[in-house]
C-alpha positions as CSV (number, residue, x, y, z in Angstrom):
1,M,0.0,0.0,0.0
2,I,1.3,3.4,-0.9
3,S,1.2,6.0,2.0
4,E,0.5,9.7,1.4
5,S,4.2,10.5,1.7
6,D,5.1,7.8,-0.8
7,A,2.4,9.1,-3.1
8,A,3.8,12.6,-2.9
9,A,7.2,11.2,-3.9
10,Q,5.7,9.4,-7.0
11,P,7.2,10.9,-10.2
12,G,5.0,12.9,-12.6
13,W,4.0,11.5,-16.0
14,K,6.6,13.7,-17.9
15,Q,9.4,12.5,-15.6
16,G,8.0,9.0,-15.9
17,L,8.1,9.0,-19.7
18,A,11.6,10.4,-19.6
19,W,12.7,7.5,-17.3
20,L,10.9,5.0,-19.6
21,A,13.0,6.4,-22.5
22,V,16.2,6.1,-20.4
23,S,15.3,2.5,-19.5
24,V,14.7,1.5,-23.1
25,I,17.9,3.3,-24.3
26,L,20.0,1.6,-21.6
27,V,18.7,-1.9,-22.5
28,F,19.1,-1.4,-26.2
29,A,22.5,0.2,-25.9
30,A,23.7,-2.9,-24.0
31,S,22.0,-5.0,-26.7
32,R,23.6,-3.2,-29.6
33,I,27.1,-3.4,-28.2
34,G,26.7,-7.1,-27.5
35,S,25.3,-7.6,-31.0
36,A,28.2,-5.7,-32.5
37,V,30.6,-8.2,-30.8
38,S,28.4,-11.2,-31.7
39,F,27.9,-10.5,-35.4
40,A,31.7,-10.2,-36.0
41,K,32.3,-13.8,-34.8
42,I,29.1,-15.7,-35.6
43,D,29.9,-16.8,-39.1
44,P,33.5,-18.0,-38.8
45,W,33.8,-19.1,-35.2
46,Y,30.3,-19.9,-33.9
47,A,29.3,-21.7,-37.0
48,S,32.3,-24.1,-36.5
49,L,31.3,-25.0,-33.0
50,A,29.5,-28.3,-32.2
51,K,26.0,-27.5,-31.0
52,P,23.2,-29.6,-29.7
53,A,20.4,-30.5,-32.2
54,W,17.9,-28.4,-30.3
55,T,19.9,-25.1,-30.9
56,P,17.6,-22.7,-32.6
57,P,18.5,-20.9,-35.9
58,N,20.6,-17.8,-35.4
59,A,17.6,-15.6,-36.5
60,V,15.6,-16.7,-33.5
61,F,18.0,-15.3,-31.0
62,G,17.6,-11.7,-32.2
63,R,13.8,-11.9,-32.2
64,V,13.6,-13.4,-28.8
65,W,16.1,-10.9,-27.3
66,T,14.3,-7.9,-28.8
67,V,11.1,-9.0,-27.0
68,L,12.9,-9.7,-23.8
69,Y,14.8,-6.4,-23.9
70,V,11.5,-4.5,-24.3
71,L,10.0,-6.5,-21.4
72,M,13.1,-5.8,-19.3
73,A,12.9,-2.0,-19.9
74,L,9.2,-1.9,-19.1
75,A,9.6,-4.0,-16.0
76,A,12.4,-1.7,-14.6
77,W,10.3,1.4,-15.4
78,L,7.3,-0.1,-13.7
79,V,9.3,-0.7,-10.5
80,W,10.7,2.8,-10.7
81,R,7.2,4.2,-11.4
82,A,5.7,2.3,-8.4
83,S,8.4,2.9,-5.9
84,G,10.8,5.6,-7.1
85,W,14.5,5.4,-6.5
86,R,14.4,5.5,-2.7
87,R,12.0,2.6,-2.2
88,G,13.0,0.7,-5.3
89,K,16.8,1.1,-4.9
90,R,17.5,-2.6,-4.1
91,A,15.4,-3.9,-7.0
92,L,16.8,-1.4,-9.5
93,L,20.4,-2.2,-8.4
94,L,19.8,-5.9,-8.9
95,Y,18.3,-5.0,-12.3
96,A,21.5,-3.1,-13.1
97,M,23.6,-6.0,-12.0
98,Q,21.8,-8.5,-14.3
99,L,21.9,-6.0,-17.2
100,T,25.7,-5.8,-16.7
101,L,26.0,-9.6,-16.7
102,N,23.8,-9.7,-19.7
103,F,26.0,-7.2,-21.5
104,L,29.2,-9.2,-20.6
105,W,27.9,-12.5,-21.9
106,P,28.3,-11.9,-25.7
107,I,31.7,-10.3,-25.1
108,L,32.9,-13.4,-23.3
109,F,31.2,-15.9,-25.6
110,F,31.6,-14.4,-29.0
111,G,34.1,-11.6,-28.6
112,L,36.7,-13.6,-26.7
113,G,35.6,-17.2,-27.5
114,W,35.6,-18.0,-23.7
115,V,32.7,-20.4,-23.7
116,F,33.2,-21.6,-20.1
117,A,33.6,-18.0,-18.8
118,A,30.4,-17.2,-20.6
119,L,28.8,-20.1,-18.9
120,I,29.9,-18.8,-15.5
121,D,28.5,-15.4,-16.5
122,A,25.2,-17.0,-17.6
123,V,24.8,-18.9,-14.3
124,A,25.5,-15.7,-12.4
125,L,23.1,-13.8,-14.6
126,W,20.4,-16.4,-14.0
127,A,20.9,-16.2,-10.2
128,V,20.8,-12.3,-10.2
129,L,17.8,-12.3,-12.5
130,L,15.9,-14.6,-10.1
131,A,16.8,-12.3,-7.2
132,T,15.7,-9.3,-9.3
133,L,12.4,-11.0,-10.2
134,L,11.8,-11.7,-6.5
135,E,12.7,-8.2,-5.5
136,F,10.5,-6.7,-8.3
137,R,7.6,-8.7,-6.8
138,R,7.7,-6.4,-3.8
139,H,7.0,-3.4,-6.1
140,S,5.0,-4.4,-9.1
141,T,3.2,-7.6,-10.1
142,L,3.2,-6.6,-13.7
143,A,7.0,-5.9,-13.6
144,T,7.5,-9.3,-12.1
145,A,5.4,-11.0,-14.9
146,G,7.5,-9.1,-17.4
147,L,10.7,-10.8,-16.2
148,V,9.2,-14.4,-16.2
149,P,9.9,-14.9,-20.0
150,Y,13.4,-13.6,-19.5
151,L,14.0,-16.1,-16.6
152,L,12.6,-18.9,-18.7
153,W,14.8,-18.0,-21.7
154,M,17.9,-17.7,-19.5
155,S,17.2,-21.1,-18.1
156,Y,17.3,-22.5,-21.6
157,A,20.3,-20.3,-22.5
158,V,22.3,-21.6,-19.6
159,F,21.6,-25.2,-20.6
160,L,22.5,-24.3,-24.2
161,N,25.7,-22.6,-23.2
162,W,26.6,-25.6,-21.0
163,S,25.9,-28.0,-23.9
164,V,28.0,-26.0,-26.3
165,W,30.9,-26.0,-23.8
166,R,30.6,-29.8,-23.2
167,L,30.5,-30.6,-26.9
168,N,33.6,-28.5,-27.6
169,V,36.0,-29.3,-24.7
């Protein structure tokens, strides 16, 4: 329940829209940098790796991540909108941590070719994402729901990363 003092601290719509734009820009900036690293190495290196039969086509990854990044940005904004920085600080810091781990994964996997280091990053990302989801639950049910597809995809991605590592050691 929001108290009167909390309600007074709620951001206005103009400020809220500005923060939504910032949230979207941050998520897609991380995505673009990761993509730039990924696309440089997909054809020669990634194509040569042994992969499990259940690996989706490369085109699927971009589509899935686009949807997930939109959901992530909206979820973070919903938490900020519901609680502001002061009350939502822990949730938003966890969100920033998972976004940082998300940003690092393609650099480790594609940029450096460190499949095992990327696996460690993916497991850490999954754990921080779960903590983020649980913390978001304290602020916004809709924000929490927005992170569920991301957690499911990351569960699959961790297993895929592990499988690629095992097939190529």
